[in-house]
Structures are given as C-alpha cells and as structure tokens.
Wavefront OBJ file of the C-alpha trace (Angstrom):
o trace
v -139.332 -158.597 35.580
v -139.125 -155.642 37.961
v -135.752 -154.150 38.667
v -134.430 -153.078 42.042
v -135.132 -149.476 42.962
v -131.406 -148.773 43.141
v -129.162 -149.943 40.331
v -126.229 -152.211 41.089
v -122.818 -150.642 41.364
v -120.912 -150.586 38.082
v -118.063 -152.403 39.869
v -120.302 -155.479 40.106
v -121.479 -155.457 36.491
v -118.609 -157.577 35.186
v -118.790 -160.236 37.907
v -120.261 -163.450 36.458
v -123.217 -164.829 38.407
v -124.175 -167.764 36.171
v -122.374 -170.249 38.413
v -124.046 -168.951 41.578
v -127.044 -170.717 43.037
v -130.310 -168.818 43.271
v -129.850 -167.922 46.949
v -126.365 -166.575 46.344
v -127.627 -164.554 43.349
v -130.235 -162.941 45.617
v -127.537 -161.999 48.129
v -125.315 -160.785 45.300
v -128.133 -158.461 44.204
v -128.161 -156.773 47.610
v -124.345 -156.703 47.769
v -124.135 -155.149 44.304
v -126.221 -152.212 45.519
v -124.100 -151.865 48.669
v -121.154 -151.774 46.280
v -121.908 -148.100 45.686
v -120.363 -147.612 49.138
v -117.556 -150.203 49.346
v -116.341 -148.991 52.740
v -119.801 -149.473 54.217
v -120.213 -152.828 52.503
v -116.868 -153.917 53.946
v -117.823 -152.816 57.445
v -121.161 -154.630 57.256
v -119.392 -157.705 55.929
v -116.894 -157.546 58.784
v -119.740 -157.344 61.302
v -121.456 -160.399 59.811
v -118.143 -162.271 59.631
v -117.439 -161.505 63.305
v -120.892 -162.745 64.295
v -120.379 -165.978 62.370
v -116.760 -166.644 63.319
v -117.080 -165.832 67.032
v -120.756 -166.497 67.608
v -122.010 -169.078 70.046
v -125.679 -169.136 69.052
v -126.679 -172.033 66.836
v -127.026 -171.243 63.125
v -130.508 -172.802 63.264
v -131.652 -170.371 65.970
v -130.099 -167.384 64.201
v -131.810 -168.353 60.942
v -135.205 -168.792 62.603
v -134.847 -165.336 64.155
v -133.714 -163.817 60.844
v -136.629 -165.319 58.940
v -139.193 -164.210 61.527
v -137.834 -160.661 61.351
v -137.841 -160.872 57.531
v -141.583 -161.545 57.765
v -142.119 -158.437 59.892
v -139.928 -156.419 57.500
v -141.710 -157.864 54.455
v -138.316 -158.197 52.803
v -138.942 -160.568 49.900
v -135.284 -161.306 49.254
v -134.695 -162.003 52.970
v -137.735 -164.290 53.253
v -136.772 -166.372 50.239
v -133.243 -167.354 51.357
v -132.210 -170.194 53.697
v -128.540 -170.357 54.718
v -126.670 -173.622 54.298
v -125.115 -173.436 57.790
v -128.618 -173.376 59.305
v -129.730 -176.309 57.147
v -126.632 -178.199 58.275
v -127.690 -177.359 61.859
v -131.168 -178.851 61.427
v -133.245 -176.123 59.786
v -136.034 -177.637 57.701
v -138.952 -176.142 55.824
v -141.209 -177.664 58.514
v -139.356 -175.547 61.081
v -139.725 -172.499 58.848
v -143.470 -173.218 58.703
v -143.519 -173.245 62.518
v -142.600 -169.538 62.359
v -146.215 -168.782 61.472
v -147.116 -169.445 65.130
v -143.853 -169.975 67.010
v -145.409 -169.928 70.499
v -147.509 -172.956 69.515
v -144.830 -174.915 67.624
v -143.957 -178.250 69.245
v -140.677 -178.759 67.410
v -139.078 -175.478 68.450
v -136.942 -175.577 71.567
v -137.857 -173.407 74.565
v -134.745 -171.303 73.807
v -135.866 -170.810 70.194
v -139.374 -169.792 71.280
v -137.892 -167.292 73.752
v -135.551 -165.853 71.106
v -138.395 -165.633 68.584
v -140.595 -163.792 71.093
v -137.730 -161.327 71.589
v -137.271 -161.008 67.809
v -140.991 -160.342 67.320
v -140.911 -157.569 69.903
v -137.622 -156.195 68.568
v -139.120 -155.917 65.090
v -142.575 -154.648 66.066
v -142.529 -152.960 69.483
v -138.993 -152.763 70.850
v -139.970 -150.497 73.750
v -142.120 -153.293 75.168
v -139.017 -155.417 75.752
v -138.879 -155.250 79.534
v -137.298 -157.053 82.484
v -139.712 -159.969 82.132
v -138.620 -160.569 78.527
v -134.964 -160.525 79.567
v -135.690 -162.758 82.569
v -137.201 -165.300 80.189
v -134.229 -165.012 77.817
v -131.767 -165.521 80.698
v -133.291 -168.948 81.326
v -131.700 -169.986 78.022
v -128.875 -167.581 77.172
v -125.767 -166.104 78.780
v -125.161 -162.351 78.852
v -122.767 -162.702 75.922
v -125.383 -164.636 73.955
v -127.981 -161.964 74.732
v -125.685 -159.361 73.190
v -125.120 -161.613 70.184
v -128.871 -162.204 69.780
v -129.547 -158.478 70.027
v -126.964 -157.637 67.361
v -128.375 -160.317 65.052
v -131.836 -158.800 65.530
v -130.572 -155.257 64.972
v -128.793 -156.294 61.778
v -131.822 -158.215 60.486
v -134.274 -155.399 61.239
v -132.114 -152.617 59.825
v -130.660 -154.285 56.765
v -133.859 -156.196 56.048
v -135.922 -153.029 56.013
v -133.367 -151.328 53.801
v -133.303 -154.282 51.383
v -137.117 -154.309 51.360
v -137.158 -150.670 50.223
v -134.679 -151.508 47.490
v -137.020 -154.289 46.255
v -134.246 -156.683 45.241
v -136.492 -159.333 43.730
v -134.949 -160.213 40.367
v -133.846 -163.680 41.506
v -136.398 -164.504 44.210
v -138.793 -167.427 43.663
v -142.106 -166.504 42.044
v -144.004 -166.875 45.337
v -141.970 -163.974 46.741
v -142.144 -161.843 43.602
v -145.894 -161.744 43.088
v -147.784 -158.710 44.371
v -150.116 -159.524 47.223
v -152.672 -157.642 49.288
v -151.761 -159.650 52.375
v -148.286 -159.960 53.856
v -146.029 -162.586 52.369
v -144.264 -165.008 54.700
v -141.210 -167.290 54.625
v -143.553 -170.229 55.208
v -145.566 -169.460 52.027
v -143.041 -171.221 49.811
v -139.871 -173.255 50.076
v -136.836 -171.043 50.173
v -133.676 -171.208 48.144
v -130.311 -172.067 49.640
v -127.445 -169.610 49.939
v -123.945 -170.376 51.107
v -123.004 -169.136 54.521
l 1 2 3 4 5 6 7 8 9 10 11 12 13 14 15 16 17 18 19 20 21 22 23 24 25 26 27 28 29 30 31 32 33 34 35 36 37 38 39 40 41 42 43 44 45 46 47 48 49 50 51 52 53 54 55 56 57 58 59 60 61 62 63 64 65 66 67 68 69 70 71 72 73 74 75 76 77 78 79 80 81 82 83 84 85 86 87 88 89 90 91 92 93 94 95 96 97 98 99 100 101 102 103 104 105 106 107 108 109 110 111 112 113 114 115 116 117 118 119 120 121 122 123 124 125 126 127 128 129 130 131 132 133 134 135 136 137 138 139 140 141 142 143 144 145 146 147 148 149 150 151 152 153 154 155 156 157 158 159 160 161 162 163 164 165 166 167 168 169 170 171 172 173 174 175 176 177 178 179 180 181 182 183 184 185 186 187 188 189 190 191 192 193 194 195 196
C-alpha cells in the first residue's frame, strides 16, 4: 500500500484509530499531516467549525459542491468521503451520481444546479465567473449565502488540491486507490461515511 507523500506528525502516532470508521480514518490521515503545523491545523479547524456552526446552506448542497470540486481536484481522499450531516440532509449515492452531469440531473434542485455551476467555474476557470453567474446565483441565495458558498468553494479547492498532492490514500476504498489513465470521480464508487 502506498504511503502519503508527507509523513504524519509524530504527535498523531500514538492516537488509536482502530475504533474510527473508514471515512474518519481518511480524514485523520489528512489531519495527521496538518499536525506538523498545529497552529495552522487549529485555524483551519476553526474556519470549518464556523462554517458548520453558523452556516445557512444545507449540508446536502455543501456536500454536492465539495464532491464536484473534489472531482476537479482529483483528490482521492476527498472523493471517497461522504459526510453524515449531508446524508442526514438527503444526500444519496444517486445524487452523487448526478454530479457526473449536474446540469442534466432531474433530482437536483435549481439552487443546487446553480451552486454546482459556480463550483465548476470556481475550480476550473474562476475568472469566467461574471455578473451573469452571480445573477443566476442570486435567484437562489442571499448575499450572506453567496459569501458562505464562496468560502466553501475556496476551502474545497485549496485544501483538496493540497491533499491531492499529499496522496493520502491509505484508507480510501480500492476504487479510489487504483491508478487510472482517466480521471476518477466520486460517482465511480460508493463513498465511505465520515462524521461531521
């Protein structure tokens, strides 16, 4: 089994992970690398906690956006995880499969399709996000929600690309571990659940 390109922090070596589910072990792998810089890890954790505790966007929408960006980032650990809060909010593997062609998916809401279009552009061609894109978003989201959506996208693009370079794949399902000539996608295999 391949190891991550950066070793986990020694501070995490003694933490038992046997009782963690597979999704939480994947997240622990990324966190253990961030543990080399505990102040940074704490600040990133505080940002995520603030988004979750004060956020108004649905966990389902946030997860769909995160997974679509994970596809663009080709972050195997990001693509393999599904968060429990999103599942509790109606995320299913059928919805994840709709991310292959979100503009054509019948069971996505108009707000989700708009947010996913924004996420696609954010991850692939951010300078093409123009007034028309924001006009479409404003049909579904308040100004505060637009800021929240943007920060979620920024976090997912930045941290997902960083995690992809670290290649944290020790605990990902086999479908996300296997080398492939074509891009992998969250809809290629059922994900594993992580708390949060």
